[in-house]
N, C-alpha and C positions, 0 to 999 in steps of 0.2 A: 855235417855238424849237428843238425837237429837230432838225428838218430843217436849220435854220441851222447848228447845231453840227456835225452830220454833214457838211454841205457844206463848212464851214470846215476840218474835219479832212482831207477829200479834197483840198481846195485846198492845204493845208499839205504833204500827202504828195507831190502832183504837183510842187509847188514844190521840195520837197526832192530829188526825182528830177532835176529840171532843174539844181538847184544842184550836186548830186553829180556829174552828168555834165559840168558846165561848170567845176568848180573843179579847180585843180591840187593835187596831193598836198602836204600840209604836211610839215614835218619830224617827222612822227609816228613814234614807235617803239613797236611793240606791246609792252605790258608782259609780263613773264614770268608763268608759271602762278602762282607764289606771290603776286605783286602783284595779279593778277586776282582771286585768292581773297580776299586782304585787302580789296580794293575791295568784293567781295560782302559780306563780313562787316560792313564799315562801312556799306554800304547797308541792312543788316538791323538792326544793333544800335548803330550809331554815334550820336553826339550830335545830328547834324543829322537823322538818321532819327527819333530820339525826339522832337526838336523838332517835326517835322511830324506825327508820330503824336499827340502830346499837344495840339499847337496845333489840329489838325483836330478832335480830340475836343472841345476846349473850344468851338470855333466851332459845331460840331454840337449841343452841349449848350445853348449860348446860344440857338440857333434851334430847339431841340427837334426835331431831325431825326435819325432817324425818331421821330415822336411816341410810338410804342409803347414806346420806351425811357425816356421821361420826362426832364425836366430836372433830375434829382437826381444825387447823387454816384454812386448805383448806375448810373444811365443813363450818366454820364460814364465809369465803369469799363467798361461794355459797349462804348462807342464807342472807348475806348483799345484794348481787346482786338480789336475789329473792325478798326480801323486797323492794328494790329500784324499781324493775320492777313493782311490785304490786302497790306501791305508785304512780308511774308515770302513770300507766293505770287508777287507781282510780281518781287521780286528773284531768287527761286530759278528761276522760269521764264526770266527774262532771262539770268541767269548760265548756266544749262544750255544754252539755245539759242546763246548767245554761244560757248560752248566747242564745241558740236557743229558750228556753222557757221563757226568760226574767225574771228569778228568781235569787235569791241569796241564795246559800247553806252555805255561810260562817257563822261561829259561832260568835255571838255577846253576850257579857255579858248582863244580864238582866238589864233593866232600873229600874225595881221595885226592891228595895233593901231588901224586905222581904225575909226571909230564904225560905219559901215555894215557892215563885215566882222564886227564883234563882235555887232551885232544879228542879222545873218544866221546866224551860228554859234549863237547862243542859241536862235533860233526853229526852226532845222531839227534841232538836236541831239535833241530828244525823238522824232523819227521817222526818224533815220538811225543808222547804225553805221559803223565803219571796218574796212576790210579790213586785212590785215597791212601792205600798202604805204601805208596812210593814206587811200586813196580811200574816199569816202563812198558808201554804198549805203543802200537802204531798210532801216530798222532793224526787221526782223521780230522779233527777240528782245524789244526794248523794247515794241513795239506789242502783241505777243502776251501779254507779261507783264502789261501794264497792263489790257488788256481781259479777259484770262483771270482775273486776280485779282478784278475786279469781277463777272464772270459767276459765279464760284464763290461769292463772298460773297453776292450777291443771290439766289442759288438755294439757299443752305444756311442761313445764320444770320440773314439779314435777315427782317423781317416778311413774311408771305405776300403782302401787297398789291403788293410789288415784283416786277418781272419782268425779262426779258433787255433790254428797251428801256431801263429805268432803269439797268441795268448798263452798257449801251453809252453812254448819255448821261453817266454818271459817269466812265467811262473817257475820253471825249472831254474832259470838264472836267479830269481829271487830267493829260492831255497838255498842255492849255493852261496849267494851273497850273505844270507843270514848265517850260514855255517861259518863263513870267514869272520863275520862280525862277532859271533860267539867265541871264536878263538881269541879275538882282541879282548873280549870281556873276561875270558878265563885267565889270560896272562898279563894284561895291562891294567884294566880297570880294577879297582879294589872293592867296588861296591856292586 
């Protein structure tokens, strides 16, 4: 199962490379520094971020994962705090690397309204970023933020039975979950 997820991630990354090289730039305009910082704050503390944090904690509490935290209100609180910590680390690493590398990892709905183009955009966005000219490149900031947040969490506050392999698996699941969420944003959310 773990090898399948890692293989799937590698396929997604190489597909994104091909898509980035074969796609023409969209009418993308890089947001100014103030807008990029506001996007960062929204990623950390916005209502959608909190929905994911609390929803993920509720699901983990319902499945009692990790079981050491128990399926109680206290366990739910630990999971909310853990999810907030991972989200803060992921968002901060992504934002910092975006700024340092002068790229933009923020999700944008596809300008091309064809269904296939919208699906492609949703699926490659978690592993790509945009240069100032709109060209997609491998999204090192988002990938590093996602895996880094999980590695830190699993090696600091998670129970001792977890290790880096669990962190990598969860990071891969996070990228897949993000792709599914992007599909919802492409086809359901209007903003």
